Structures are given as C-alpha cells and as structure tokens.
C-alpha positions in Angstrom: 41.0 53.9 159.3 40.7 55.9 162.7 38.2 53.6 164.1 40.7 50.4 162.9 43.6 51.8 165.1 41.3 52.3 168.0 40.3 49.1 167.8 43.7 47.6 167.2 44.9 49.6 170.5 42.1 48.1 172.5 42.7 44.5 171.6 46.4 45.3 172.4 45.5 46.7 175.8 43.2 43.6 176.3 46.0 41.0 175.5 48.2 42.4 178.2 45.3 43.1 180.7 44.6 39.0 180.3 48.5 38.1 180.2 49.1 39.9 183.8 45.7 38.1 185.1 47.2 34.7 184.1 50.4 35.2 185.4 48.8 35.9 188.7 46.2 33.1 188.3 49.3 30.5 187.8 50.6 31.8 190.7 47.9 31.7 193.1 45.4 28.9 194.5 42.0 28.7 196.0 40.0 31.9 196.6 42.3 34.4 194.5 41.9 32.2 191.7 38.5 32.5 191.9 38.5 35.9 192.3 40.8 36.5 189.2 38.7 34.4 186.7 35.7 36.7 186.1 38.3 39.5 185.3 40.0 37.3 182.6 36.7 36.8 181.0 35.9 40.3 180.9 39.3 40.9 179.2 38.7 38.3 176.8 35.1 39.4 176.2 36.5 43.0 175.6 38.9 41.7 173.1 36.5 39.7 171.1 34.0 42.8 170.7 37.0 45.0 169.5 38.2 42.1 167.0 34.4 41.5 166.0 34.1 45.4 165.4 37.5 45.3 163.6 36.0 42.3 161.2 33.0 44.4 160.6 31.1 41.4 162.5 28.8 43.8 164.9 26.1 40.9 165.5 28.8 39.0 167.0 30.3 42.0 168.8 26.9 42.2 170.8 27.3 38.6 172.2 31.1 39.6 173.8 29.5 42.7 175.0 26.8 40.8 176.8 29.6 38.4 178.1 31.3 41.4 179.4 28.4 42.6 181.5 27.8 39.1 182.6 30.9 38.4 184.1 31.0 41.8 186.1 27.9 41.0 187.8 29.3 37.3 188.6 32.0 38.9 190.3 29.9 41.6 192.0 27.3 39.5 193.5 30.1 36.7 194.0 31.9 39.1 196.2 28.8 40.3 198.1 27.7 36.5 198.8 31.4 35.9 200.1 31.6 39.1 202.1 27.7 38.2 203.7 29.4 34.7 204.5 32.2 36.3 206.3 30.2 38.6 208.4 27.9 36.0 209.4 30.6 33.8 210.7 32.4 36.6 212.5 28.4 37.2 214.0 28.0 40.6 212.7 24.8 40.1 211.7 23.9 43.8 212.0 26.5 44.7 208.9 24.4 42.4 206.7 21.7 45.5 206.5 24.6 47.2 204.8 24.9 44.6 201.9 20.9 45.0 200.9 21.3 48.4 199.3 24.3 47.1 197.5 22.4 43.7 196.3 19.6 45.9 195.1 21.5 48.1 192.9 23.0 45.0 191.5 19.8 44.1 190.6 18.9 47.1 189.4 21.6 47.0 187.2 21.2 43.6 185.9 17.7 44.5 185.0 19.0 47.6 183.3 21.9 46.2 181.2 20.6 42.8 180.7 17.4 42.8 180.7 16.2 46.4 179.2 12.4 46.5 179.1 10.7 48.4 176.6 9.9 52.1 176.5 6.2 51.2 176.7 6.4 49.5 179.7 9.0 51.8 181.6 6.2 54.6 180.8 3.8 52.1 182.0 5.8 51.5 185.5 6.5 55.3 185.6 2.5 56.2 185.9 1.8 53.4 188.5 1.3 54.2 192.1 4.2 53.8 194.6 4.1 50.4 196.0 5.5 48.7 199.1 9.0 48.1 197.5 9.5 51.9 196.9 9.1 52.6 200.2 11.2 49.4 201.9 13.9 50.6 199.6 13.8 54.0 200.0 13.8 53.5 204.0 16.6 50.9 203.7 18.9 53.5 201.5 18.0 55.9 204.1 19.0 54.0 206.7 22.1 53.0 205.1 23.0 56.8 204.2 22.5 57.7 208.2 24.1 55.2 209.6 27.0 55.7 207.2 26.8 59.6 208.5 26.6 58.3 211.7 30.1 56.3 211.5 31.8 59.1 209.8 30.5 61.4 212.4 31.9 59.5 215.5 34.8 58.2 213.6 35.8 62.0 212.8 34.9 62.9 216.0 37.3 60.5 217.9 40.0 61.0 215.5 39.8 65.1 216.4 39.7 64.0 219.9 42.8 61.5 219.7 44.9 64.4 218.0 44.0 66.8 221.0 45.0 64.2 223.6 48.3 63.7 221.7 48.8 66.8 220.4 51.9 67.6 222.8 53.1 63.8 222.5 56.7 63.2 221.3 57.5 60.7 218.5 59.6 57.6 218.2 60.3 54.9 216.3 58.8 51.8 217.8 60.2 47.9 216.7 58.0 45.1 215.7 58.6 42.5 218.5 55.7 40.1 218.9 52.1 39.7 218.2 49.1 37.8 219.9 46.3 36.0 218.3 43.3 39.1 217.8 40.5 36.5 216.7 40.4 33.4 215.1 38.0 31.3 213.2 37.4 28.8 210.2 38.4 31.3 207.9 41.7 32.1 209.3 43.4 34.3 212.2 44.4 38.0 212.8 46.6 39.5 214.8 47.6 42.0 217.7 50.9 43.6 216.8 53.1 44.5 219.4 55.9 47.0 219.1 58.8 48.2 221.7 60.1 51.4 221.8 62.6 53.1 224.1 62.9 56.1 226.3 65.2 57.5 228.7 66.8 54.0 228.5 63.6 52.2 229.3 61.7 49.6 227.1 57.8 50.1 226.7 55.3 48.1 224.6 52.2 49.2 222.8 49.7 47.2 220.7 47.3 47.8 217.5 44.0 47.9 218.8 42.6 46.1 215.6 43.4 42.8 214.0 45.2 41.9 210.9 46.5 39.0 209.1 49.7 40.3 207.7 52.7 39.8 210.0 55.5 42.2 209.4 59.1 41.3 209.5 61.0 41.0 212.8 62.1 44.8 213.9 60.1 46.5 211.5 59.5 49.9 212.2 56.4 52.1 212.8 56.3 55.6 214.5 55.0 55.8 218.1 53.9 58.7 219.8 54.1 58.7 223.6 53.3 61.4 226.7 56.6 62.8 228.0 55.2 62.6 231.4 54.4 58.9 231.4 55.7 57.2 228.5 53.7 54.1 229.0 50.8 56.1 227.6 51.1 55.9 223.5 49.6 55.3 220.0 50.7 54.1 216.9 50.9 56.3 214.2 48.7 55.1 211.3 45.4 53.4 211.2 43.2 52.9 214.2 39.8 52.2 215.4 38.8 56.1 214.6 39.9 55.2 210.8 37.9 52.0 210.7 35.0 54.1 211.4 35.9 56.8 208.8 36.4 54.2 205.8 33.4 52.1 206.5 31.2 55.7 207.1 32.5 56.8 203.7 31.8 53.5 202.1 28.0 53.1 203.0 27.7 57.2 202.7 28.5 57.0 199.2 27.1 53.6 198.3 23.8 54.8 199.4 24.1 58.1 198.3 24.3 56.5 194.6 20.5 55.4 195.1 19.7 59.1 196.1 21.0 59.9 192.6 19.7 57.4 190.7 16.1 58.6 192.1 16.8 62.1 190.7 18.3 60.4 187.5 15.1 58.6 186.9 13.0 61.9 187.8 14.9 63.9 185.0 16.7 66.4 187.1 20.3 65.7 185.1 18.7 65.7 181.7 20.3 69.2 181.0 23.3 68.4 181.8 25.8 67.1 179.4 27.9 65.4 181.7 27.0 61.8 182.7 26.2 62.7 186.2 25.9 58.8 187.5 28.5 57.3 185.6 30.9 60.3 186.9 29.4 59.3 190.5 30.2 55.8 190.0 33.6 56.5 188.6 34.5 59.0 191.7 33.5 56.2 193.8 35.2 53.5 192.3 38.9 55.7 192.7 38.1 56.6 195.9 37.7 52.9 197.0 40.5 52.1 195.6 42.6 54.9 197.2 41.2 54.1 200.5 41.9 50.7 200.4 45.4 51.1 199.7 45.5 54.4 202.2 44.0 52.0 205.1 46.4 49.3 204.6 49.2 51.6 204.4 48.2 52.8 208.1 49.1 49.2 209.3 52.8 48.7 207.8 56.1 50.5 207.6 56.3 51.4 203.8 54.6 51.6 200.6 56.5 48.4 199.7 55.4 46.9 203.0 51.8 47.6 202.2 52.1 45.6 198.4 53.5 42.6 200.2 50.7 43.0 202.4 48.2 42.4 199.9 50.1 39.5 197.9 48.2 38.7 194.4 45.2 41.0 196.1 46.9 44.2 195.3 45.1 43.9 191.9 41.7 44.7 193.6 42.6 48.1 194.8 44.4 48.9 191.5 41.8 47.9 189.6 39.4 50.0 191.2 41.7 53.1 190.7 42.0 52.4 187.0 38.2 51.7 186.0 37.2 54.7 188.1 40.0 56.8 186.5 38.4 55.7 182.9 35.1 56.1 184.2 35.7 59.9 185.1 37.7 60.9 182.0 35.1 59.2 179.7 32.5 61.1 181.7 34.3 64.2 181.8 35.3 64.3 178.0 31.8 62.8 176.4 33.2 64.0 173.0 36.3 61.7 173.2 33.8 58.5 173.5 31.7 60.1 170.6 35.0 60.1 168.3 35.9 56.6 169.2 32.3 55.5 168.1 
C-alpha cells in the first residue's frame, strides 16, 4: 500500500510537470519548442513507468525507463551539437576543444546505461593494457581541467584587481539610455548597453563590456561606481568580462573533474563509501550550473523580475538544473529513503 501511494504521487508530479511544459510549448516557437520536447517525453516516460509499477506490469516499466534515458540523451547531444554550431559560427574554434570531454562523457553514459556489457566483458576489458584512447582521452581531460583552472585564476585575479582599483569609487544610479550593436550574425544580434549617470550636475556614460541579446526598458537602473577625482572613469556593478572567465572556468573545471572522479570510481576508490560519490558530484554540478546561470544573468539586469523576463521561456533550463541537482543530492545523501521507496 505504501509503494502504491509513492507511485501515485510520482504520477501526479509527472502530470503537473508535463502540464507546465505543454503550456510553455504552446506559447513558444522554433528552437525553444524543440528544446522542450525531450523534457515532455521524459515526463511521459516517468509517468508511464510509475503507472506500470502501480499495475504490477514491471516488464513494461523497463520500456518506459529506457525511453526516459533516450530522451535525456537526445537533449544532451542536441544541446552539444547546437552549442558546437554556435561556436563555429562565431569563429571561436578553440572553444570546440571544451566540448570533447562532454561528448566523451555522453558516449560513456550511453554505453553504461543503454548498452550495458556483461561482467565478463568488463573484467576482460580491465585486464587489457592501456591503449591510445585512454591516453588521448586522459590528455584531453587534463587539458580541459588546466584550461578551466587557468580561466578561474585569471578571472579571479582580474576581479581582485578591479576591486582594488575601485575600492575608493563612489556609487550612484545609472539609467539605461541607449545601446549599440556588439555582434551580429545569422543567429542573431547582441548589444552593448549604454547607461547614463550624473555627477555634480554633469552627465556621463558607461557601457557594458560584453554583448547581450536582452534590451532593458528605458531608464532601467543599474548601479555605477565612479572615480570621485575623475567621474568619467566608471564601471557597471554586476556581470563583466572577469566574471565571464570565472563562470567558464568553473564550468570546465567541474566538467573535467567529473572524469577524474570517474577514473577513481572505476579503480574502486569509493567502494567503501556508503554515499554515491559520483551521483552526489553530478547533483552538485547541476545545482551549481543552474544557480550560476541565474546569478550571471542577474548581474546584467536590475532585479530578479528583469532577470526572469530576460530569459523568457528559457528560464525553465536553469530551474530544471537546480531541481534535478537538488533531487540528486538528496537521493545520494539519504540512500535509505531511496531503498524505502523501492
């Protein structure tokens, strides 16, 4: 009876999840719709799996479980392909190196969860000598890790330096008054935002040092820090190029470190630990990515409401990252709860 109530509650949650996604799907077009579809399939698969468990049809539940995994991998690789395409269109070919570890991770997960090998094959594989794929893969992971650490180092260094330079600056309100085209291509246009602030009855302007596709409302307010000895020297408080480096550095460092943990996991380092270390780490990464996306965007706007408006329907992406991350963290920290549910 207890298990049935759990299955019913899971079905209800899935229905609510699907309902929200369908509303978003109907109110959007193009690529946004395409990004939402795999999540709807995931919701349907989870609902179908729990219905099968409720009816005692465990054999059919396996089918829905596989469908859930497949829809996730479709979204995962679809996102990587779109990201790679965007990077190539922008001419940032070096950034493509960062997608290689993510693609390798995806291939590993597909092989593990969709095409499980037998224990005998796995045992024979472990006995084989290290081949070139292991060396190349390990080299790429280390390269990505050190690039991520480098980005973090220079991002933090520039932020500390900027804070020292502006520690005696005064703060005032800047009002959005204009924008200039920052970058334009077939995928869209990004803008450099211009804010006007007043000091001693004289107007000055300061611009963002990055491009954004969101144009705020006229006279929207952002804090400006300026040099009291020379008010023309100023910066906008919030997101800047240094924080770009920190966010990207954190993303690539966390991503590459997942492979390092994976290697330790295969070697059996975590066998005596009761907590699912790999699952906990991925939950932690998902949660941080979701929070990081919101904080980064919040640094370019004047309020949380403006941040939500700037995302549009895409706000569901960081929210899902946060929810999935929290669920995974709780699931790994309290394995007894999962056993009771089973």
